N, C-alpha and C positions, 0 to 999 in steps of 0.2 A: 504494500500500500504506500502510495506517495505521501510524503509528509511535507507540510508547509515550511519553507525556509525563509528566514528573515535576513535581509542583507545586513552586513556588519554596520554599515553607515546608519541604517535605521535603528538597529538594536542598541548601539552604544554612543552615537553622536549626540551633541546638544540638540541638533535639529530633530533627530529621531525622538527625543524626549520632550519635544515642545508641547505636546498635548498634556502630558503629565504636569509640567510646570504651569501651563495655562490653567489647568484645573486647580492647582494650589493657589494661584493668583485670584481666581474667581471665588474660591472658598473664603480666602482672607479678605478679598475686596468687598464682597457682599456683606460679610460679617462686620467689616469696618463701617459700611454704610449704615447698617442697623445700629451700630454703636453711635454713629453721628446723630441718628434720630433720637436715641436715648439721651445723648448729651444735651441736645436742644430741649428735650422734654424736661429733664431734671435741672438743667442750668438756667433755662429761660422760663421755666414753668409753663410751657406750652403743651397742652394735653392733646394727644393724637386723636383724630376723628376716626370713625369706622373705616373710611376709605384709606386713611393713612395706615391703619392696622392691616388691612387687606394687602396693601403694597408691601408691608414688612413680611407678611406671610409668604408672598411670592418671592421676595428676596431670599428668604430662608430656604424655600424650595429650590431656587436656582443654585444656592450654595450647596444644598444637599445632593443635587444632581451631580455637580462637580466632585462632591465628596465621595461619590461612588467610585470614580476613577482614582482619586487619591488613595482611598482605602485598598483598592485592588493593587495599586502600584506598590503599596507598602509590603505586599506579600511577595513582590519580586516579578510578578507576571500580570499583564493586563491583556485580556483577550479582546478581540474586535467587538464582541457583543457587549463587553463592559464599557468600552468607549461609546458605543452606540446608545446604550441605556443611559449613561451619565449625561451625555450631551443632549439626548432627546428630552430628558427630564428638565435640564437646565433651560433649553430653548423654549419648551412649552411654558415653563414658569415665567420666563422673561416676556413672552408674548402676552400672557394673561396679566402680568404686572404692568406691562406697557399700556395695555388697554385700560386698566384701572387708573393709572396715573394720568392717562390722556383724558379719561372721563372726569377726573377731579379738576384737571386744567380747564376743560370746557365749561365746568360749572362756574368758574371765576374769570371768564375771558371777556365779559362785557365791560365797556369803559366805565370807570368809576368804582369797579369792584376791587377792593384791596387784597382779595384772596384770603386764604385761611392760614393764619400764623404769620410770623414775620419772615421776610426774605433772608436768605443766606447767600452772601456774595451776589446779591442782585436778583436772585431767583428763589421762588418758593420751593420747599422740599419736594413737592409732588412734580414740579417741573424738572428738577434735578433727577428725580427718579425716572421720569420718562426718558430723559437723555441717556441715563445709564443703562436702562433696559434695552434701548435700541442699540447702544454701543456694544453691549454684551452680545446681542444677537449677531451683529455684524462681525465682531471679533471671532466668535466661534465659527461662523460661516466661512470666514476667510481662512482659518486654520484647517477646517475640514476640507476645503478645496484642495489641500495638499496632504490629505490624510495618509496616503501611502508612505510618504517620507517623514511624517511627523508623529506617527502613532507606533512607537516602539512597543514590542511585546514584552521584552525583558527590561526591567527597571532596576538600576543598581541600588544596593543597600545604603550606600553612603554618598551624599548626606540626605538622600531622598526620603528615607524612612523617618528620620528625626524631623525634618521639615514638615513632612506630611502629618506626623503625629501632633506637632505644635499647631498646625492649621486646624486639624480636627478638634483638638481640645479647645482652641479659641472659639470655634463655631459652637461647640456644645455648651461652653460657659455662657456665651452671649445669648443663645437660645433659651437657656434656663432662666437667665435674668429677665429676658423679655416675657417669658411665660408668667413669672411672678408679677411683673409689672402689669400685665393684662389682668391678672386676677385682682390686684389692688385697684386698678382703674375701673373694672366692671363689677367687682364684688360677686354676689350671688344672683345677679340679674342676668336675664337672657340676652339683652341687647345693650350695646354701648350707645349713649346719647349722640346725636349728630354733632353737638358742640359741647363736649365734656368740659367741666370746669373744676373737677375735684376728683380725688381718689375715693370712689364710692364705697369701698370696703371700710375704710376708716370712718367715713361719715355714718354708715349704717351701724357700726359698732358703737360709735359715740351716741347715736340715738337710743340704742338698746340699753346703754349704761345709764 
């Protein structure tokens, strides 16, 4: 039976490992974007609206899609189906997140509408989210256009495993913090208000006391 051979350039070169490193960058990048949202929330006391939270969910899903590739790479081998699964999940999440951020942008596009929250570097967070979702899709698409030479099956142990582990731990920590924050913001209620102005759990506990 014929076995698939991987050219040495693809298996060991920096170009051959490009998709693995791109997956690491996307995991860390989207996690960093979520951290930025948390920093604005806690630093400027701007509470995220439901659409903001949906965008964070899709950012997390995009990071988790890339995390599939990173986790497989940490074992030393990434199969073609692993690349396909990881990038497929990431792109679907970015498309859905892009639509959500576009929707929020359209809600505030009329003249005189100041938008939701304060701008960051001249743009609102949901506009930045739209830009980043589109940029992520374009970047993944560009790399996949050269997938034969950028998708190494064999991933070296050093420093790839350590970097991958740090990226995945960073993602897990930030997702845990975000889940706690959502619980504090929403409490035991089914829905988050369109324009939240407090941490509902603390408010409810204060009323009960």
